[in-house]
N, C-alpha and C positions, 0 to 999 in steps of 0.2 A: 503495500500499500505506500510506503512511504518513498519510494522510488521516484515517480514522478513529483512529489513534494518537495523531494531533495532537490530535483532539476528545476524547478522553479525557483526555489528558494537561492540557488547557485546564480541562476541567468537573469533574475527580476530583482534580488534584493542584492548580493553581492556583485553583479554585473559582470559575471564570468562570462567568457565566450566559450560557445557550445564545444570546441575543441579541448578545451582545459576541464571542462563539465565531464564530457565524455572519457576523460582519461583517469579521473577520478571514479566514474562508473566501471569502467575496466577493472580499475582497481579493487573496488569492492565485491565486485564478483569473483575476483581471486580469493579474497578474504573470506567469503561464503563458501566457495568450494574448499579451502582450508578447515572451515570449520565443521563441513560435512564430513572431509576425510579423517579428520582427527576427532571425530565423534563428540566434538562439543556442541554443536547446534546442528539439526538435522535440515533446518528450513534455511531461507536467505537472511540476511542481516537486515534486511528491509521490512522483513515480516515480526522483528521484535519489536513490541508494543511498550515496554518497561524500562525507564531508566535506569532501575537496579539491575535488570537482567542485561541491560547493554554495558553497564559500567562492569558486572562481573564478567561477561563475554571479553569485554577487553583487557581485565586484568590476566584471563585464561591465555588470550594472544601473549601478550609481554613476557609470559612466563615460559611460554614454549621456545624451545630452542629452535626447531624446525622453523617456524613461523619467523623467527627474529633473523634467521640465516637467510630464508627467503627474502624476506623485506631488505636487508642489506644488499643481496643480489640485484634486488629492482631499483636500488637507489633511493631506498626508503619510501618508495612510492605507495606500497600497503598499507605504513602506519600512518604515513599524513592524509592517506584518504579518510582512514578511519577518524582521525583527529577532525578533520573536516566535519566528517558526517554527525560524529558526537557533538561537537557545536552548533550545529543545526539541530540536533534532537533536544539538547538542554535550552536552547531557545534564548542564549545570553546575549546576541546581537538583535534578536527580536525585539528584546526589552531595551537594549542600549537605544536604537535607533525609533523615529517614528515611522513607520510601515502601515500602508493601507495593506490590511491583511487579505482585501478580493484579489490581489496580485498572485497570491498563492494557492487560491483555489482551483479546482479541477475535480473531474469525476475519477471517483477510486471505485475499484472493486471492492464486494462485499468479503469481509477476511473471516474466515472460520477461526474459531479460538484453536491454536496450535497445540496437538498433543503432546509437543515437544519443549513446551514451556517449561523454563527451568524454575522462574518465580512467578507467581500468577500475578496479575497485574491488576491493582486497585487502581481506583479512579485519579485519584491525586500523584498516582507515579505513572499514568498512561502519559507517553510521549506528546500527544497532539493536546490533550487538556494542559500540560505545562505549558505547551506553545502556547496556548489561546490566551491563559492567563497574563502571560508577558507580552503578546501582542496588544492585548487590552491595558498594558502598564496599570493592572491591578485594578481598575477602574469599571464601575457597575455600567453595564451595556444597555441597561434600561435607564439609568439615570448617573452621569457621570460625575456630578455632585454630592451623590451619596456617599458618606464616610463611615468608615467601620475602624475599630481599632487594628493596629498593626500586631502580626505574629512576632512572639518575641525572638523566636529561631531566624526568622529571614528578615523581618523588617518590612515585609509586604502588608499591604491592606488584606483583613481577611475576608477575601473574597470567593464565592462557590462558583461552582459549574454546574450547568443545567442544559440537558439536551433540549432544543426547541420541539422539533419533530421526535416523540419520543421512541426509543429504539426497539419497542415492541410491536411496531408497522414496519419493520425491516422487509417483512416477505412481501409486503405490497410496491416495495422499491426497489428497482432495477439496480442502483447504486449503493454505496453505502452511508448509510446516514451518520458514522461516527467520523464526522469529517470538521472542518475548522467552521465553515457556514452555519453548520447545526447547533455548534456548541456555543454557550453564551457564558461569559465571565459576568457575576450578577452578584450583588450584596445580599447578605442573608436575609434582609428585610423583603426584597422584592423577591426572593427565591420562597419564601415562606407563604406570600401574597398570592405567587402564580399557583400553588399548591391549595391554598386554604382560602384565599379571598373571595368574597362576592363575583358572582358569573359574570357579571356586565364590567365589573374592573378587571378580571382575568382577559375578558374576550378582548376589551379597550387594548391591554398590555400587549396581547397577542397580535393585534393590529399593527401597533405601532413598531413591533420588531419586526414583522413581515415586510411593513413598506420599507423599513431601513435595510432588510436582507432579502429582498425579493430576487434582485439580479443574483446575488449568491449563491441561493438556493439553487436558481437555475442553472447557473454555470457548473455547480456540483452535481446536476444531474438529479437532484432529489425532487422540486416541486417545480415544473414548468410553468405553471401560472398560480393565481390566487384560488382558484376552485379546487386544484390537486391539493393544494396547503390545508385548507379548511377540511377537505376529505380525509386527509391523514390524521388532523387533530382529532376529528370527531372519532375515527377508527381507534384510536389509541385508547379512548376513554380516562385520561390521566388529568383532563382539565374539566369537563363538564360530565 
């Protein structure tokens, strides 16, 4: 899932040319092959959905003498590519710059949970959730003037994430719902209101969010129009 998102990040955010980006992709394919042969990971590095798992696999790579030898022979291309990819996944540069999140949007295939996952993904350990919070600069997507206390360990505002179109309607959508355009960074108050507020208030909130995200949802292949959006909302049973 993350391969095309990584390409968008490299070419649209980091402004790398396609040749340099393709060089990273070739190196990451070699890394994925090595992980498979070494029986460390049986699927692609792009299928890793957990920051902790990514860090774990990185530590296994640098501990492996065969990989480090191959990396030296490549002119350190393999490890350089992994470092660039980890920077993308951790979202440090997404937080540093004022980036329009829509430049990263694209259709993503539905990802089945890998049976080979080493560490189960929890929501705030998920790579794309972490990235969404940083793209939003830890400000509420519904009202960026809403303030919350900061987490003591990170210094960031205590924001939460919410899937606009709930994941339980994934069977009705051809592309993944687990994408940037469908994930909101919201304050605890707005989050609670979306789940428990009066129906008219919830509908008004959803209308506001849809207007803001209509084009992003379309680009992501989730909701081609407003009718599709509301049909999915109704099917989910999450709001009304």
